[in-house]
C-alpha positions as CSV (number, residue, x, y, z in Angstrom):
1,M,165.7,-44.4,43.9
2,G,167.0,-41.5,41.8
3,T,165.4,-40.2,38.7
4,V,166.4,-41.3,35.2
5,K,168.2,-38.0,34.8
6,E,170.2,-38.5,38.0
7,L,171.1,-42.0,37.1
8,N,172.3,-40.9,33.7
9,Q,174.4,-38.1,35.4
10,L,175.9,-40.7,37.8
11,E,176.7,-43.0,34.8
12,Q,178.3,-40.1,32.9
13,S,180.3,-39.1,36.0
14,K,182.3,-42.4,35.9
15,K,184.5,-41.0,33.2
16,V,187.9,-39.9,34.5
17,G,190.2,-37.7,32.6
18,F,193.2,-35.3,32.9
19,I,195.1,-32.9,30.7
20,Y,198.5,-33.6,29.2
21,L,200.9,-30.6,29.0
22,S,204.0,-30.9,26.8
23,Q,207.0,-28.7,27.5
24,E,205.7,-26.3,24.8
25,D,202.3,-26.2,26.5
26,C,203.9,-25.4,29.9
27,I,205.8,-22.5,28.3
28,K,202.6,-21.1,26.7
29,A,200.9,-21.4,30.1
30,G,203.5,-19.1,31.8
31,G,206.1,-21.7,32.7
32,L,208.9,-19.1,32.1
33,D,207.3,-16.4,34.1
34,M,209.8,-16.0,36.9
35,K,207.6,-13.6,38.8
36,G,204.9,-16.3,38.9
37,T,207.4,-19.0,39.9
38,L,208.7,-16.9,42.8
39,G,205.2,-16.5,44.1
40,A,204.6,-20.2,43.9
41,I,207.8,-21.0,45.7
42,Q,207.2,-18.4,48.4
43,K,203.9,-20.1,49.0
44,S,205.4,-23.5,49.3
45,F,208.1,-22.3,51.7
46,E,205.3,-20.7,53.9
47,L,203.3,-23.9,53.9
48,H,206.4,-25.9,54.8
49,G,207.2,-23.5,57.6
50,S,203.7,-23.9,58.9
51,N,203.8,-27.7,58.7
52,E,201.0,-27.8,56.2
53,V,202.7,-30.2,53.8
54,I,203.3,-33.9,53.5
55,Q,206.7,-34.7,51.9
56,P,208.1,-38.2,52.1
57,S,211.9,-38.7,51.7
58,K,212.7,-39.1,48.0
59,P,214.1,-42.4,46.9
60,V,217.1,-42.2,44.5
61,I,218.1,-44.7,41.9
62,R,221.9,-44.5,41.5
63,W,224.5,-46.7,39.9
64,G,227.1,-46.6,42.7
65,G,227.8,-44.3,45.6
66,P,226.6,-40.7,45.9
67,E,229.6,-39.4,44.0
68,T,228.3,-41.2,40.8
69,E,225.3,-38.9,40.6
70,E,227.6,-36.3,38.9
71,T,229.1,-38.9,36.5
72,R,226.8,-41.8,35.7
73,G,223.6,-40.0,36.8
74,R,220.6,-40.7,39.0
75,I,216.8,-40.9,39.0
76,M,214.8,-39.3,41.8
77,T,211.1,-39.8,42.7
78,M,209.6,-36.8,44.6
79,P,206.1,-37.0,46.0
80,S,204.3,-34.4,48.1
81,Y,201.1,-32.8,49.2
82,L,200.5,-29.1,49.9
83,G,197.6,-28.1,52.1
84,G,196.3,-24.6,52.8
85,D,194.4,-23.0,49.9
86,L,196.3,-25.1,47.4
87,N,195.2,-28.6,48.5
88,V,197.0,-30.5,45.8
89,A,199.2,-33.6,45.6
90,G,201.7,-34.7,43.1
91,M,204.9,-36.4,42.1
92,K,208.0,-35.5,40.0
93,W,210.0,-38.3,38.3
94,I,213.3,-36.7,37.3
95,P,216.3,-38.5,35.7
96,S,219.5,-36.6,35.5
97,M,222.2,-37.9,33.2
98,P,225.3,-35.7,33.0
99,E,226.6,-37.2,29.8
100,N,223.5,-36.5,27.8
101,P,224.6,-33.1,26.3
102,K,227.9,-34.4,25.1
103,R,226.8,-38.0,24.2
104,I,223.5,-37.5,22.5
105,G,223.0,-33.7,22.3
106,Q,220.1,-33.7,24.8
107,P,219.5,-32.0,28.1
108,R,221.0,-33.5,31.3
109,A,217.7,-33.5,33.1
110,S,214.2,-34.5,32.0
111,A,211.1,-34.7,34.2
112,I,207.5,-35.7,34.3
113,I,205.1,-34.4,36.9
114,I,201.7,-35.9,37.9
115,L,199.2,-33.7,39.7
116,T,196.5,-35.4,41.7
117,D,193.2,-34.3,43.3
118,P,193.7,-35.4,47.0
119,N,190.0,-35.7,47.5
120,N,189.3,-38.6,45.0
121,G,192.9,-39.6,44.1
122,F,192.3,-39.0,40.4
123,P,194.9,-37.3,38.2
124,L,194.5,-33.7,37.2
125,A,197.5,-33.5,34.9
126,I,200.5,-35.3,33.5
127,M,203.0,-32.7,32.3
128,D,206.5,-32.0,31.4
129,G,208.4,-31.2,34.5
130,T,211.7,-30.1,33.0
131,I,210.8,-26.4,32.8
132,V,209.1,-26.5,36.2
133,S,212.1,-28.1,37.8
134,A,214.6,-25.6,36.4
135,M,212.5,-22.6,37.2
136,R,211.6,-23.7,40.8
137,T,215.3,-24.4,41.5
138,G,216.2,-20.8,40.5
139,A,213.3,-19.4,42.4
140,A,214.3,-21.2,45.6
141,T,217.6,-19.3,45.6
142,G,215.7,-16.1,44.8
143,I,213.4,-16.5,47.8
144,A,216.3,-17.4,50.0
145,A,218.2,-14.3,48.9
146,K,215.1,-12.2,49.6
147,Y,215.3,-13.3,53.3
148,L,219.0,-14.0,53.8
149,A,221.1,-11.7,51.5
150,N,221.8,-8.1,52.5
151,P,219.0,-6.0,51.2
152,N,221.5,-3.6,49.5
153,S,223.2,-6.4,47.5
154,R,224.6,-5.0,44.2
155,T,226.9,-7.7,42.8
156,V,226.4,-11.4,42.0
157,G,229.1,-14.0,41.4
158,I,228.0,-17.2,39.8
159,I,230.0,-20.4,39.0
160,G,228.6,-22.4,36.1
161,A,227.1,-21.3,32.8
162,G,224.4,-23.9,32.3
163,V,220.6,-24.0,32.5
164,Q,220.5,-23.9,36.2
165,S,222.7,-20.7,36.3
166,R,220.2,-19.1,33.9
167,T,217.2,-19.6,36.2
168,Q,219.3,-18.7,39.3
169,L,220.0,-15.3,37.7
170,M,216.5,-14.8,36.5
171,A,215.3,-15.3,40.1
172,T,217.9,-13.2,41.7
173,V,217.3,-10.3,39.4
174,G,213.5,-11.0,39.8
175,V,213.9,-10.3,43.5
176,F,216.4,-7.4,43.5
177,G,215.4,-5.8,40.2
178,N,217.6,-3.1,38.7
179,Q,219.5,-2.9,42.1
180,I,221.8,-5.6,40.7
181,E,224.6,-3.7,38.9
182,E,227.0,-6.5,37.8
183,I,227.1,-10.3,37.5
184,K,230.4,-12.1,37.2
185,V,230.2,-15.6,35.8
186,F,232.9,-18.3,35.6
187,D,232.8,-21.6,33.8
188,L,235.6,-23.9,32.7
189,N,234.3,-23.5,29.1
190,R,235.3,-20.0,28.1
191,E,233.3,-20.0,24.8
192,K,230.1,-21.2,26.7
193,T,230.7,-18.5,29.3
194,D,231.0,-15.7,26.8
195,Q,227.8,-16.8,25.0
196,F,226.0,-17.1,28.4
197,A,227.2,-13.6,29.5
198,K,226.0,-12.1,26.2
199,E,222.5,-13.8,26.3
200,M,221.9,-13.0,30.0
201,T,223.0,-9.4,29.6
202,C,220.3,-9.0,27.0
203,E,217.7,-11.0,28.9
204,L,218.2,-9.4,32.3
205,N,219.3,-5.9,31.2
206,V,222.2,-6.3,33.6
207,S,226.0,-6.3,32.9
208,V,227.1,-9.9,32.9
209,I,230.8,-10.4,32.4
210,R,233.2,-13.4,32.3
211,A,235.4,-13.9,35.4
212,E,238.8,-15.5,34.8
213,S,238.5,-17.8,37.9
214,A,236.0,-19.0,40.4
215,E,237.9,-16.9,43.0
216,E,237.5,-13.7,40.9
217,A,233.8,-14.4,40.5
218,I,233.2,-14.9,44.2
219,R,235.4,-12.2,45.8
220,E,233.6,-8.9,46.5
221,S,230.3,-10.4,45.4
222,D,227.3,-9.7,47.6
223,I,225.5,-12.8,46.3
224,V,227.4,-16.0,45.4
225,I,225.8,-18.9,43.5
226,T,227.5,-22.2,42.8
227,A,225.7,-24.3,40.2
228,T,228.1,-26.8,38.7
229,M,228.6,-30.5,38.0
230,S,231.9,-30.4,39.8
231,S,233.0,-33.7,41.5
232,Y,235.6,-31.9,43.7
233,P,235.5,-28.9,46.0
234,Y,237.1,-25.6,45.0
235,V,235.3,-22.9,46.9
236,K,237.2,-21.3,49.8
237,G,235.1,-19.7,52.5
238,D,237.5,-16.9,53.0
239,W,237.0,-15.8,49.4
240,L,233.5,-14.6,50.4
241,K,233.3,-10.9,51.6
242,E,231.8,-10.1,54.9
243,G,228.0,-10.2,54.7
244,A,227.9,-12.3,51.5
245,F,225.1,-14.7,50.8
246,H,226.1,-18.0,49.2
247,S,223.6,-20.4,47.5
248,E,225.1,-23.7,46.7
249,I,222.6,-25.8,44.7
250,S,225.2,-28.4,43.7
251,F,226.8,-31.0,45.9
252,W,230.6,-30.9,45.8
253,D,231.6,-27.2,45.1
254,T,232.4,-26.5,48.8
255,D,234.4,-28.7,51.2
256,P,232.6,-29.3,54.5
257,E,235.6,-27.9,56.4
258,E,235.0,-24.5,54.7
259,L,231.7,-24.1,56.5
260,V,233.6,-22.8,59.6
261,H,233.8,-19.5,57.6
262,Y,230.0,-19.1,57.6
263,D,228.0,-17.6,60.4
264,K,224.8,-19.5,59.4
265,V,223.9,-22.5,57.4
266,I,220.3,-22.6,56.1
267,V,218.6,-25.4,54.1
268,D,215.1,-26.1,52.8
269,D,214.6,-29.3,54.8
270,F,217.4,-30.9,56.8
271,E,215.6,-34.2,57.2
272,H,215.6,-34.6,53.4
273,V,219.2,-33.4,53.2
274,K,220.2,-36.1,55.7
275,H,218.3,-38.7,53.8
276,H,220.1,-37.8,50.6
277,G,223.4,-37.9,52.3
278,V,225.4,-35.9,49.8
279,D,225.0,-32.1,50.4
280,V,227.8,-30.2,52.0
281,S,225.6,-29.1,54.9
282,Y,225.0,-32.8,55.8
283,R,228.6,-33.8,55.4
284,A,229.7,-30.9,57.6
285,V,227.3,-32.1,60.3
286,R,228.4,-35.7,59.8
287,D,232.1,-34.7,60.1
288,G,231.5,-32.5,63.2
289,V,232.4,-29.2,61.5
290,I,229.0,-27.7,62.5
291,R,226.3,-28.9,64.8
292,E,222.9,-30.1,63.4
293,E,221.1,-27.8,65.9
294,S,222.7,-24.8,64.2
295,V,221.1,-25.6,60.8
296,S,217.7,-24.0,60.1
297,N,215.1,-24.6,57.5
298,L,214.2,-21.5,55.4
299,G,210.5,-22.0,55.9
300,E,210.9,-21.6,59.6
301,I,212.7,-18.2,59.0
302,I,210.0,-17.1,56.6
303,T,207.2,-17.9,59.1
304,G,209.1,-16.2,62.0
305,K,209.9,-19.4,63.9
306,K,213.7,-18.9,63.5
307,I,215.9,-15.9,63.0
308,G,217.6,-15.4,59.6
309,R,220.2,-12.7,59.0
310,E,221.0,-10.8,62.2
311,N,223.5,-8.2,60.9
312,A,225.1,-7.0,57.7
313,M,228.4,-8.7,58.3
314,Q,227.2,-12.3,58.5
315,K,228.2,-14.8,55.8
316,I,225.3,-17.1,55.2
317,L,225.2,-20.4,53.2
318,F,221.9,-21.6,51.7
319,N,222.3,-25.3,50.7
320,P,218.9,-26.7,49.4
321,I,218.3,-30.3,48.5
322,G,215.3,-29.3,46.4
323,M,211.8,-30.1,47.6
324,S,209.0,-31.8,45.8
325,I,206.5,-29.2,47.3
326,H,208.3,-26.6,45.1
327,D,207.7,-28.7,42.0
328,I,204.1,-29.3,42.8
329,S,203.3,-25.7,43.8
330,E,204.8,-24.4,40.6
331,A,203.3,-27.2,38.4
332,Y,199.9,-26.4,39.9
333,R,200.3,-22.7,39.0
334,V,201.1,-23.7,35.4
335,Y,198.3,-26.2,35.3
336,L,195.7,-23.6,36.5
337,N,196.9,-21.2,33.9
338,A,196.7,-23.9,31.2
339,K,193.1,-24.7,32.2
340,K,192.2,-21.0,32.1
341,L,193.7,-20.5,28.7
342,G,192.5,-23.8,27.2
343,I,196.0,-25.1,26.7
344,G,196.8,-28.9,26.6
345,N,195.2,-32.1,25.5
346,D,192.4,-33.8,27.3
347,L,193.1,-37.5,27.8
348,S,190.9,-40.2,29.3
349,L,192.0,-42.5,32.1
350,W,188.8,-44.5,31.6
351,E,185.3,-44.1,30.2
352,N,184.0,-46.5,32.7
353,P,186.0,-48.3,35.4
354,H,186.6,-52.0,34.6
355,W,186.3,-52.9,38.3
356,L,184.7,-51.0,41.2
């Protein structure tokens, strides 16, 4: 039998709690630190390439076929576990409702992330995932550009002037620094584009200018990013200069038949791309435009299992589906910062379990 002190400690240990982090808390804990986010996403790609993650296919709630995701909206559930020195599990619940900005003046996407201790299954944190999700999406392009773009890239062309475009540019400049000399942005909303260009010029200390068309933004750009809510394709593969790197984080900007213009197609995880059944890389394989065997996962390139860029003339497409491991790796970074800084609210799951 244990001592009275040991029994008291055992009794006290039955309390289970976690911290709650609002969006404001996440920002205070470094959620907008792109350098930190890039490090977290690099780590998750490395673990993915080394097969040290568990990542089930994400179920999607949608009200119709895949094309309705860009109109009516969707809700995704994204669970995963990261091993190595992270050893953390978690899940992101992320609704995306395209009409929110116009209809109710609220963001298109909102998210909640749960972090879990994989040793006892208890929650570590419940937190806003909206900032995490936007930052990690930008950082995925940044890490991909680090390995797949030409190292002397100077010019960026981006289609779309929304939140995702903001973090895409934050990450790209975060990787290439003051090497980036000019960013051309095109969006159907000219007023929004001009405001975006003005804000990002100040934030990034890089010249951001409005392009008059998608073609103008893409032509002669070393790095091309398509981040729109378009429901129809408009990108032409022959617009891209030789050696360009193109990150398409949206679904419908490029027609599958245009992939014949690219020398390589890289994704984050093609099994998840196939499961989702929407991305241009999947549709190109489905339609016989490219072979599945020719598609590589970025983590395999980062860990040296596959070859990335082989020469300065290759056109390379990066078409990520977006992985839960990125969310959990970045959320865990923010969580650890919050714990260190004493940010967030302590909440109780139970004082004593009702049933054992």
